[in-house]
N, C-alpha and C positions, 0 to 999 in steps of 0.2 A: 165385702163388696156392697156397693150402694144398691138399694132396691130399684126396680124398674122405673117407677115414677115416685119422686119424693119432693117434699117441700119443707123448707126450714125458714122461719121468720126470725130476723135479728132486729130487735128494737135498737134504734140509734138515738142517743141523747148526749153522748160524750165521746171523746177520742178513744178511750179504752173500749167502748162498744164497737167502734170501727175496727180496731186492731183485732178484737175477738172474731168479728165476722170475716175479716180478711184471712186470718189464720185458718179458720174452719173451712172456708171455701177453697183455699189452696189444697188442704188435705182431701177434700171431696173430689176436686178435679184430678188429683193424682190417683186416687182410688179408682176413678172412672177410666183411667188409662191415658189421660192427657200427658204429653211430654212436659217435662218440668218448665220449659220456657213458655209453653202455651198455658199451663196451669197458672204460672206467674202473671200472665196477661189478664186472666180472669180475676185473680186476686187484686191486681192493680185497679181494675175497673170498680170492684167493690170498695176499695180504699178511696178512690177519687169521688165516687158518688156518695159514699158514706160521709166523707169530710165535707162535701157540699151540704148535705142534710144538716150536719152538726153546725156548720158555720152560718148558713143562711136561714135555715128554718128553726134551728134549735133542737128539733126532734122529728122523728119519722121512723121508717123501717126499711130494711132491705130483705126482700124475700128471694130465696134461691130455690129454683125449681130444677130438678135434675131428671133426666129421662135416659136410662141406659139402653132402652130399645131404639130410640131415635138418636141417641148419642149426642146430647146437648146439655148445656147448663144455661139457664136463663136467670138473669139478675133483674129484679124489679125494685127500683128505689122509689119510695113514695114519701111525700111530706105534705103538710098543710101550711107551708111557709108563704113567703111573699110572691112566689111565682117568678117566671122569667118573662120580662116584657118583650124581648126580641130573640126568639129561639133561633132563628136563622143566623143572626149575628153571633150568638154563642157557639153554634155548631161550626161556624167558619173559623173560630179560634182567635185568640188574642184579645178577647173582650172580657173584662172582669169588673164587677162592681166593688171589689175589694182591691187590695194592693197586690193580688196574685198575678200570675202570667196569663190567666184566662185560657188555660189549656186542659183543664180537668175534664170537661164534658167532650170537647172536640177530640182530645187525645184518647179518651175512653172509646169514642166512636170508632177510631181507627184500629183498636185492638180486638174488636169483635166482628162477627159476620153480619149481624142485624142489629139495628139501633133505632129506637123511636123515643121522641120526647113529646110529651103532652103537658102543657103548662098553661095556667090561667092566673093572671095577676090577682093577688088577694085571696086566691083559693088554694093553690099549691101546684106541685109538679109530680109527674110520674114518668120515670125513665125506664125503658125496657131494653136490655142488652142480651143478645143471644150469641153463644159461642158453640159451634159444632166441633165434635171430635172427628177429625179426618184421619184415616188410617194410612200409614206409610206402607211401602212394599214389604218391609220387614215385620209388619204386624204391630209396629209401635204407633201410638197416637202422636200425630205430628201437627195437629192444628185444629 
């Protein structure tokens, strides 16, 4: 079982780093009692934000904070990359500075309960995503 409050930091500098973080976060979410579909949502957020770090900033980190008393997982993606010039446009979806679909950040936002983006051009970006474990009537984690 995961401790009451724990923090893991995953350095991100390559796609294998992203894969490692995604796998471990999926395991953690399942250990906490998240239903598989909900744990997968958390893993997808780690994957999307990690890929953005690798693609746009080159390096950064993903910190995963778990709290079994408050029943949540928080993902904090940080980099010192170019920053996001128009956060609102990115959150609306469909905007990309690469040839992607522009759905990574906006899609991640839809998968979690709380989402915050702080970015400054030329300084970097910090994205915080929080997913609560909601208990179903049968005692299973459903969200």
